[in-house]
NUGUDO-939896 format. One record per residue: x, y, z of N, C-alpha, C in turn; residue number from 1. Coordinates in Angstrom, 2 decimals, always signed. Layout:
residues N
PT     n.u     n.v     n.w    ca.u    ca.v    ca.w     c.u     c.v     c.w   n
PT       X       Y       Z       X       Y       Z       X       Y       Z NUM
...
//
This chain:
residues 73
PT     n.u     n.v     n.w    ca.u    ca.v    ca.w     c.u     c.v     c.w   n
PT  +31.39 -122.22 +152.79  +32.37 -122.76 +151.86  +31.92 -122.46 +150.43   1
PT  +32.85 -122.10 +149.59  +32.59 -121.73 +148.21  +32.16 -122.96 +147.39   2
PT  +31.27 -122.74 +146.43  +30.80 -123.85 +145.58  +31.95 -124.42 +144.77   3
PT  +32.82 -123.56 +144.25  +33.95 -124.04 +143.46  +34.88 -124.92 +144.30   4
PT  +35.08 -124.54 +145.54  +35.92 -125.35 +146.43  +35.27 -126.71 +146.67   5
PT  +33.96 -126.73 +146.87  +33.25 -127.98 +147.10  +33.34 -128.89 +145.88   6
PT  +33.21 -128.33 +144.69  +33.29 -129.14 +143.46  +34.70 -129.69 +143.28   7
PT  +35.72 -128.90 +143.60  +37.10 -129.40 +143.49  +37.34 -130.56 +144.47   8
PT  +36.86 -130.41 +145.69  +36.99 -131.50 +146.67  +36.25 -132.74 +146.20   9
PT  +35.04 -132.55 +145.70  +34.25 -133.66 +145.17  +35.00 -134.35 +144.05  10
PT  +35.59 -133.59 +143.14  +36.33 -134.14 +142.01  +37.53 -134.96 +142.50  11
PT  +38.23 -134.45 +143.51  +39.38 -135.18 +144.05  +38.97 -136.51 +144.66  12
PT  +37.92 -136.51 +145.47  +37.50 -137.74 +146.13  +36.91 -138.74 +145.15  13
PT  +36.20 -138.27 +144.15  +35.65 -139.18 +143.15  +36.79 -139.78 +142.32  14
PT  +37.85 -139.02 +142.09  +38.99 -139.58 +141.35  +39.66 -140.70 +142.14  15
PT  +39.70 -140.57 +143.46  +40.24 -141.64 +144.30  +39.35 -142.88 +144.20  16
PT  +38.04 -142.68 +144.27  +37.10 -143.80 +144.15  +37.23 -144.46 +142.78  17
PT  +37.36 -143.65 +141.74  +37.53 -144.20 +140.38  +38.80 -145.04 +140.29  18
PT  +39.88 -144.54 +140.85  +41.15 -145.28 +140.81  +41.03 -146.62 +141.54  19
PT  +40.37 -146.61 +142.68  +40.19 -147.85 +143.44  +39.35 -148.85 +142.66  20
PT  +38.29 -148.37 +142.00  +37.44 -149.30 +141.25  +38.18 -149.88 +140.04  21
PT  +39.03 -149.10 +139.41  +39.81 -149.62 +138.27  +40.83 -150.65 +138.76  22
PT  +41.48 -150.37 +139.88  +42.43 -151.34 +140.43  +41.71 -152.63 +140.82  23
PT  +40.54 -152.50 +141.44  +39.76 -153.70 +141.81  +39.36 -154.48 +140.57  24
PT  +39.07 -153.77 +139.50  +38.72 -154.43 +138.25  +39.88 -155.27 +137.73  25
PT  +41.08 -154.71 +137.73  +42.24 -155.46 +137.25  +42.59 -156.62 +138.17  26
PT  +42.43 -156.44 +139.46  +42.73 -157.52 +140.41  +41.76 -158.68 +140.20  27
PT  +40.49 -158.39 +140.03  +39.53 -159.48 +139.82  +39.72 -160.14 +138.47  28
PT  +40.22 -159.41 +137.47  +40.49 -160.03 +136.17  +41.64 -161.03 +136.26  29
PT  +42.54 -160.84 +137.22  +43.65 -161.76 +137.38  +43.18 -163.13 +137.85  30
PT  +42.02 -163.16 +138.50  +41.48 -164.43 +139.03  +40.43 -165.04 +138.13  31
PT  +40.28 -164.57 +136.93  +39.30 -165.12 +136.00  +38.31 -164.05 +135.57  32
PT  +37.18 -164.51 +135.07  +36.15 -163.60 +134.59  +35.49 -162.87 +135.77  33
PT  +35.60 -161.53 +135.83  +35.00 -160.80 +136.94  +33.49 -160.67 +136.77  34
PT  +32.77 -160.51 +137.86  +31.33 -160.29 +137.75  +31.03 -158.94 +137.07  35
PT  +29.83 -158.82 +136.54  +29.46 -157.62 +135.78  +29.50 -156.37 +136.64  36
PT  +29.12 -156.47 +137.91  +29.11 -155.26 +138.74  +30.52 -154.72 +138.98  37
PT  +31.53 -155.59 +138.94  +32.91 -155.13 +139.09  +33.39 -154.48 +137.79  38
PT  +33.00 -155.05 +136.68  +33.42 -154.51 +135.38  +32.84 -153.12 +135.15  39
PT  +31.58 -152.93 +135.52  +30.91 -151.65 +135.26  +30.99 -150.67 +136.42  40
PT  +31.61 -151.04 +137.51  +31.68 -150.15 +138.66  +32.46 -148.85 +138.42  41
PT  +33.48 -148.82 +137.54  +34.16 -147.53 +137.31  +33.34 -146.52 +136.51  42
PT  +32.24 -146.93 +135.91  +31.51 -146.02 +135.04  +30.84 -144.87 +135.78  43
PT  +30.23 -145.12 +136.92  +29.57 -144.04 +137.66  +30.58 -142.97 +138.10  44
PT  +31.70 -143.34 +138.74  +32.67 -142.29 +139.07  +33.24 -141.59 +137.84  45
PT  +33.36 -142.33 +136.74  +33.89 -141.73 +135.52  +32.96 -140.64 +134.99  46
PT  +31.66 -140.89 +134.99  +30.71 -139.88 +134.54  +30.67 -138.69 +135.49  47
PT  +30.77 -138.95 +136.78  +30.82 -137.84 +137.74  +32.08 -137.00 +137.53  48
PT  +33.19 -137.66 +137.24  +34.43 -136.93 +136.94  +34.29 -136.12 +135.66  49
PT  +33.59 -136.67 +134.69  +33.37 -135.95 +133.43  +32.65 -134.64 +133.67  50
PT  +31.55 -134.69 +134.42  +30.75 -133.49 +134.63  +31.46 -132.47 +135.51  51
PT  +32.09 -132.93 +136.58  +32.81 -131.97 +137.45  +34.04 -131.42 +136.74  52
PT  +34.70 -132.24 +135.94  +35.86 -131.77 +135.19  +35.49 -130.76 +134.12  53
PT  +34.38 -131.00 +133.44  +33.94 -130.02 +132.44  +33.55 -128.71 +133.10  54
PT  +32.93 -128.77 +134.26  +32.58 -127.55 +135.00  +33.84 -126.76 +135.35  55
PT  +34.85 -127.46 +135.87  +36.09 -126.77 +136.24  +36.84 -126.27 +135.01  56
PT  +36.69 -126.95 +133.88  +37.33 -126.52 +132.64  +36.73 -125.22 +132.13  57
PT  +35.42 -125.05 +132.29  +34.72 -123.88 +131.76  +34.88 -122.67 +132.68  58
PT  +35.16 -122.87 +133.95  +35.24 -121.76 +134.90  +36.15 -120.61 +134.47  59
PT  +37.38 -120.84 +134.03  +38.21 -119.69 +133.65  +37.64 -118.88 +132.49  60
PT  +36.99 -119.55 +131.55  +36.41 -118.85 +130.41  +35.22 -117.99 +130.83  61
PT  +34.45 -118.49 +131.78  +33.32 -117.71 +132.28  +33.82 -116.49 +133.05  62
PT  +34.92 -116.62 +133.77  +35.49 -115.50 +134.49  +35.98 -114.41 +133.55  63
PT  +36.60 -114.81 +132.44  +37.07 -113.84 +131.45  +35.90 -113.11 +130.81  64
PT  +34.82 -113.86 +130.56  +33.64 -113.26 +129.94  +33.01 -112.23 +130.88  65
PT  +32.93 -112.55 +132.16  +32.37 -111.62 +133.13  +33.26 -110.39 +133.28  66
PT  +34.56 -110.59 +133.29  +35.48 -109.46 +133.43  +35.40 -108.54 +132.22  67
PT  +35.23 -109.10 +131.04  +35.12 -108.29 +129.83  +33.82 -107.48 +129.85  68
PT  +32.75 -108.07 +130.35  +31.47 -107.34 +130.45  +31.58 -106.19 +131.44  69
PT  +32.27 -106.44 +132.57  +32.42 -105.38 +133.57  +33.29 -104.24 +133.03  70
PT  +34.33 -104.57 +132.28  +35.22 -103.54 +131.73  +34.51 -102.71 +130.67  71
PT  +33.61 -103.33 +129.91  +32.91 -102.61 +128.86  +31.81 -101.72 +129.43  72
PT  +31.30 -102.05 +130.59  +30.18 -101.29 +131.14  +30.58 -100.02 +131.82  73
//
């Protein structure tokens, strides 16, 4: 399996986890002050989404750079 495919799958599943943690955060806020672990639980998936999203954002630019080097050589 390709690394890019694996990172895209990882990004999709982490986005689902992030969405669930945000929903859980709002649900617990409806019942009063939520515990700290619920409030901060979306942060880990958010940072993982940041890194995988930045990687996928840079991929097309790296492909153009490689193609330009091959054409010049």
